[in-house]
C-alpha positions as CSV (number, residue, x, y, z in Angstrom):
1,X,-23.4,135.7,-115.6
2,X,-24.1,133.5,-118.4
3,X,-28.0,131.9,-117.4
4,X,-27.9,128.3,-119.4
5,X,-31.3,126.4,-119.5
6,X,-31.4,122.6,-120.0
7,X,-35.4,121.9,-121.0
8,X,-37.0,118.5,-121.0
9,X,-34.8,117.0,-118.9
10,X,-37.4,113.9,-118.2
11,X,-34.9,111.7,-116.3
12,X,-33.2,114.3,-114.4
13,X,-29.7,112.6,-115.9
14,X,-28.5,115.5,-117.9
15,X,-26.5,116.8,-115.5
16,X,-24.4,114.0,-115.1
17,X,-24.3,113.2,-118.8
18,X,-21.7,115.5,-119.6
19,X,-18.7,118.0,-117.5
20,X,-20.9,121.0,-117.4
21,X,-18.4,122.4,-114.6
22,X,-16.1,122.7,-117.6
23,X,-17.7,125.9,-118.4
24,X,-16.6,129.2,-117.4
25,X,-16.8,130.1,-113.8
26,X,-19.7,133.1,-114.9
27,X,-21.7,130.4,-116.3
28,X,-25.3,129.2,-114.3
29,X,-26.7,125.9,-115.5
30,X,-30.2,125.4,-114.6
31,X,-31.6,121.9,-115.5
32,X,-36.0,121.5,-116.4
33,X,-37.3,117.9,-115.7
34,X,-40.6,119.1,-116.8
35,X,-42.0,119.6,-119.9
36,X,-44.3,123.0,-120.5
37,X,-46.9,122.5,-122.8
38,X,-48.0,126.0,-123.7
39,X,-45.8,128.8,-125.4
40,X,-46.7,131.4,-122.6
41,X,-45.0,129.2,-119.9
42,X,-42.3,128.7,-122.0
43,X,-41.6,132.5,-122.6
44,X,-42.1,133.1,-118.9
45,X,-39.7,130.4,-118.0
46,X,-36.9,131.2,-120.2
47,X,-37.2,135.0,-120.4
48,X,-33.8,135.4,-118.6
49,X,-32.1,132.9,-120.4
50,X,-29.0,133.6,-122.8
51,X,-28.1,130.1,-124.0
52,X,-31.0,127.1,-123.9
53,X,-30.2,123.3,-124.7
54,X,-33.2,121.6,-126.5
55,X,-33.6,117.9,-126.2
56,X,-35.0,117.1,-129.5
57,X,-38.5,118.3,-130.5
58,X,-39.9,118.0,-126.8
59,X,-40.5,121.9,-126.8
60,X,-41.1,123.8,-130.1
61,X,-39.2,126.9,-130.7
62,X,-41.5,128.9,-133.0
63,X,-41.3,132.2,-134.8
64,X,-43.4,133.8,-132.0
65,X,-41.5,131.9,-129.2
66,X,-38.3,133.5,-130.3
67,X,-39.7,136.8,-130.6
68,X,-40.8,136.8,-127.0
69,X,-37.3,135.7,-125.8
70,X,-35.4,139.1,-126.6
71,X,-32.2,137.6,-124.7
72,X,-31.3,134.4,-126.1
73,X,-28.8,134.2,-128.0
74,X,-27.8,130.5,-128.4
75,X,-29.8,127.4,-128.7
76,X,-28.1,124.4,-128.9
77,X,-30.2,121.3,-130.2
78,X,-29.3,117.8,-129.5
79,X,-28.9,116.2,-132.8
80,X,-28.3,118.0,-136.0
81,X,-31.8,118.2,-137.3
82,X,-34.7,119.7,-135.2
83,X,-37.9,120.6,-136.8
84,X,-39.3,122.5,-133.9
85,X,-36.9,125.0,-134.3
86,X,-38.0,128.0,-136.6
87,X,-34.2,128.6,-137.9
88,X,-35.1,131.2,-140.2
89,X,-37.1,133.3,-137.1
90,X,-34.1,132.1,-135.2
91,X,-31.5,134.2,-137.5
92,X,-33.7,136.8,-137.9
93,X,-34.0,137.6,-134.2
94,X,-30.0,137.0,-133.8
95,X,-30.3,133.5,-132.4
96,X,-27.1,131.0,-133.2
97,X,-28.6,127.8,-133.3
98,X,-26.2,125.2,-133.1
99,X,-26.4,121.2,-133.2
100,X,-24.8,118.1,-131.7
101,X,-23.6,115.1,-134.0
102,X,-24.0,112.0,-132.5
103,X,-25.0,108.2,-133.4
104,X,-28.8,107.3,-134.4
105,X,-28.3,103.6,-134.1
106,X,-30.1,103.1,-130.7
107,X,-33.4,103.9,-132.8
108,X,-33.1,101.1,-135.3
109,X,-32.6,99.0,-132.0
110,X,-35.9,100.0,-130.7
111,X,-37.4,99.4,-133.7
112,X,-36.6,95.8,-133.7
113,X,-37.9,95.5,-129.9
114,X,-40.8,96.8,-131.0
115,X,-41.2,94.4,-133.7
116,X,-40.4,91.4,-131.7
117,X,-42.7,92.3,-128.9
118,X,-45.6,92.6,-131.3
119,X,-44.8,89.7,-133.3
120,X,-44.5,87.4,-130.2
121,X,-47.0,89.2,-127.8
122,X,-44.4,90.2,-125.2
123,X,-46.6,92.6,-123.5
124,X,-49.5,90.3,-123.0
125,X,-47.6,87.2,-122.0
126,X,-45.6,89.1,-119.1
127,X,-48.9,90.4,-118.0
128,X,-50.5,86.5,-118.2
129,X,-47.9,85.4,-116.5
130,X,-48.0,87.8,-113.5
131,X,-51.7,87.5,-113.3
132,X,-51.1,83.7,-112.9
133,X,-51.9,82.8,-116.5
134,X,-49.8,80.7,-118.8
135,X,-49.6,80.6,-123.0
136,X,-52.3,83.0,-123.8
137,X,-51.3,83.6,-127.4
138,X,-49.5,82.2,-130.9
139,X,-46.5,84.1,-132.2
140,X,-45.6,84.8,-135.6
141,X,-42.5,83.8,-137.3
142,X,-40.1,86.5,-138.5
143,X,-38.0,84.1,-140.6
144,X,-39.8,83.8,-144.2
145,X,-41.7,87.0,-143.6
146,X,-41.7,90.3,-145.6
147,X,-40.2,93.7,-143.9
148,X,-41.3,96.5,-145.5
149,X,-39.4,100.0,-144.8
150,X,-40.8,102.9,-145.6
151,X,-37.9,105.0,-145.9
152,X,-34.3,103.8,-146.9
153,X,-31.9,106.4,-145.4
154,X,-29.6,105.7,-142.8
155,X,-31.6,104.4,-140.2
156,X,-33.9,102.4,-142.7
157,X,-30.9,100.7,-144.0
158,X,-29.7,99.6,-140.8
159,X,-32.9,97.9,-140.5
160,X,-31.6,95.4,-143.5
161,X,-28.8,93.2,-142.0
162,X,-31.0,92.9,-138.8
163,X,-33.9,91.6,-141.2
164,X,-31.7,89.0,-143.5
165,X,-30.1,87.7,-140.3
166,X,-34.2,86.6,-139.4
167,X,-34.6,85.5,-142.8
168,X,-36.9,87.8,-143.9
169,X,-37.2,89.4,-147.1
170,X,-36.8,93.1,-147.2
171,X,-39.2,95.4,-149.5
172,X,-38.5,99.0,-149.6
173,X,-40.0,102.3,-150.9
174,X,-39.3,106.2,-150.8
175,X,-40.3,109.0,-153.2
176,X,-36.9,109.2,-154.9
177,X,-35.6,105.5,-154.0
178,X,-34.2,103.9,-157.1
179,X,-34.0,100.0,-157.6
180,X,-30.3,100.3,-158.0
181,X,-30.0,102.4,-154.3
182,X,-32.6,99.6,-153.0
183,X,-30.4,96.7,-154.0
184,X,-27.6,98.1,-153.0
185,X,-28.9,98.3,-149.5
186,X,-30.0,94.9,-150.0
187,X,-33.8,95.2,-150.4
188,X,-35.9,95.5,-153.2
189,X,-37.7,98.6,-154.5
190,X,-41.3,98.1,-155.1
191,X,-43.9,100.6,-155.2
192,X,-46.0,102.4,-152.7
193,X,-49.4,100.2,-152.8
194,X,-46.9,97.3,-153.1
195,X,-45.0,97.9,-150.1
196,X,-48.4,98.0,-147.5
197,X,-50.1,95.1,-149.2
198,X,-46.7,92.9,-149.3
199,X,-45.2,93.8,-145.9
200,X,-45.9,91.4,-142.9
201,X,-44.2,94.4,-140.8
202,X,-44.1,97.7,-142.3
203,X,-41.8,100.2,-140.5
204,X,-41.4,103.9,-141.0
205,X,-38.0,105.5,-141.5
206,X,-39.0,108.5,-143.2
207,X,-38.2,112.1,-142.0
208,X,-41.1,114.6,-141.4
209,X,-41.9,116.7,-144.2
210,X,-44.8,118.5,-146.2
211,X,-44.7,115.3,-148.5
212,X,-44.3,113.0,-145.8
213,X,-47.2,114.3,-143.2
214,X,-50.1,111.9,-143.3
215,X,-48.3,109.5,-145.7
216,X,-49.8,106.4,-144.2
217,X,-53.7,107.1,-144.0
218,X,-56.7,105.5,-144.0
219,X,-56.3,104.4,-148.1
220,X,-52.5,102.9,-146.9
221,X,-53.6,101.0,-143.7
222,X,-56.7,99.5,-146.0
223,X,-53.9,97.6,-148.0
224,X,-52.1,96.0,-145.4
225,X,-53.4,92.5,-144.5
226,X,-55.1,91.7,-140.9
227,X,-51.9,89.9,-140.0
228,X,-49.6,92.7,-140.8
229,X,-47.7,94.9,-138.0
230,X,-47.4,98.7,-138.2
231,X,-44.0,100.3,-136.5
232,X,-43.6,103.8,-136.5
233,X,-40.1,104.9,-134.7
234,X,-40.0,108.0,-137.1
235,X,-42.1,111.0,-136.2
236,X,-45.9,110.8,-135.4
237,X,-47.4,112.8,-138.0
238,X,-46.3,110.6,-140.8
239,X,-48.8,107.9,-139.8
240,X,-52.7,109.3,-139.3
241,X,-53.5,108.3,-135.6
242,X,-57.1,108.2,-136.1
243,X,-57.0,106.0,-139.3
244,X,-54.5,103.7,-137.3
245,X,-57.0,103.5,-134.3
246,X,-59.9,102.8,-136.4
247,X,-57.9,99.9,-138.3
248,X,-56.9,98.5,-135.0
249,X,-60.1,98.7,-133.4
250,X,-61.6,96.7,-136.5
251,X,-59.4,94.1,-136.6
252,X,-57.9,95.4,-140.2
253,X,-54.1,95.2,-138.6
254,X,-52.7,92.7,-136.4
255,X,-51.0,95.5,-134.2
256,X,-48.9,98.6,-133.8
257,X,-45.5,99.5,-132.2
258,X,-45.7,103.1,-131.8
259,X,-42.5,105.4,-130.2
260,X,-43.5,108.8,-131.7
261,X,-47.0,110.8,-131.9
262,X,-48.9,113.6,-133.1
263,X,-48.6,115.8,-129.4
264,X,-46.0,114.3,-127.1
265,X,-45.9,113.7,-124.2
266,X,-49.0,111.4,-125.3
267,X,-52.2,113.4,-123.4
268,X,-54.2,111.3,-121.2
269,X,-57.3,109.8,-122.8
270,X,-55.7,109.7,-125.9
271,X,-57.5,107.2,-128.2
272,X,-54.1,104.8,-128.6
273,X,-54.1,104.4,-125.0
274,X,-57.4,102.1,-125.5
275,X,-56.2,100.8,-128.7
276,X,-56.0,97.2,-128.8
277,X,-52.6,94.6,-129.8
278,X,-50.5,98.1,-129.3
279,X,-47.0,98.4,-128.0
280,X,-46.7,102.5,-126.8
281,X,-43.2,103.8,-125.9
282,X,-42.4,107.3,-125.2
283,X,-40.5,108.3,-127.9
284,X,-37.0,106.7,-126.2
285,X,-35.5,105.7,-129.6
286,X,-32.7,108.2,-129.1
287,X,-32.9,107.4,-124.9
288,X,-29.5,105.9,-124.4
289,X,-26.8,106.6,-122.1
290,X,-24.0,106.7,-125.1
291,X,-26.3,109.1,-127.2
292,X,-27.2,111.3,-124.0
293,X,-23.4,111.2,-123.1
294,X,-22.7,112.2,-126.8
295,X,-25.0,115.3,-127.2
296,X,-24.7,116.6,-123.8
297,X,-21.2,116.6,-124.3
298,X,-21.1,118.1,-127.9
299,X,-23.6,120.4,-126.0
300,X,-21.1,121.9,-123.5
301,X,-18.6,122.2,-126.1
302,X,-21.0,124.3,-128.1
303,X,-21.6,126.4,-125.2
304,X,-18.2,127.1,-124.6
305,X,-17.0,127.8,-128.3
306,X,-20.3,130.4,-128.4
307,X,-19.2,131.9,-125.0
308,X,-15.3,131.9,-126.7
309,X,-16.8,134.1,-130.1
310,X,-16.6,130.9,-132.3
311,X,-20.0,129.0,-132.4
312,X,-19.3,125.3,-133.9
313,X,-22.1,123.1,-135.8
314,X,-24.3,126.0,-136.8
315,X,-27.2,125.8,-138.3
316,X,-28.5,129.0,-138.9
317,X,-25.8,131.6,-140.5
318,X,-24.0,133.5,-137.3
319,X,-24.6,137.2,-137.0
């Protein structure tokens, strides 16, 4: 019997997002809806599983975890990148890591939901109406304002036509971005400090790496105008959370919309939970029915291919 574990199924929907029954008869699939916060409990739960399906970076598969799971042979990650999996350690321990291709447009849509919610104070006005109030805030126009894109890859580029439809100017910066590439995407390439200084809304669209970790720190936030907003739907550690909370509490930033955090799920008592003028969502940028159906269907296909001796979408050299 091949035991399969599907992890971090927070909404308890994975089972109906794909045809798991199409897997061979001697396959048993277990769906786990909770998140285990420490390595020992992860290892204890997964010790007997040959196949694991990981939802993004919700559970980390570090070298120490992989070395303590001797029965594991296939690790399927939703998406084609997962910074929480040590690919080198997986390969050294005989674990094949397969990815699942799928669309990424949903994250861009959430970024705009956060932007619109911030500039029109939607959460505050909603709460006021429910409490018997009426028209408590004054919104900010997007038309004629400036969107700054920290990163102009696939997701960053997808922000541009929406910004143009709202009548916004678009600036962009990343370490390797050229003026020509920015222009082709409909944006103006500026230096990093200028991006922070000129943006009315600054949206983060970079991949997390050693180079981008903490890239948005106290110095960068200090360049932003007190009327500006910051949105991060990329990865939490790109933004220094302590510096961001300080900027919000001191009124040096108009607001922030965050979908990603240093620690996920966000722990009780975290300073961001009490930070003013924020919209906080639980890393749902990719959480849509279509994305889940694409990823989980591809996960089923990856498991079937592995059991047939021909792994697909392999991210590590297959042994």
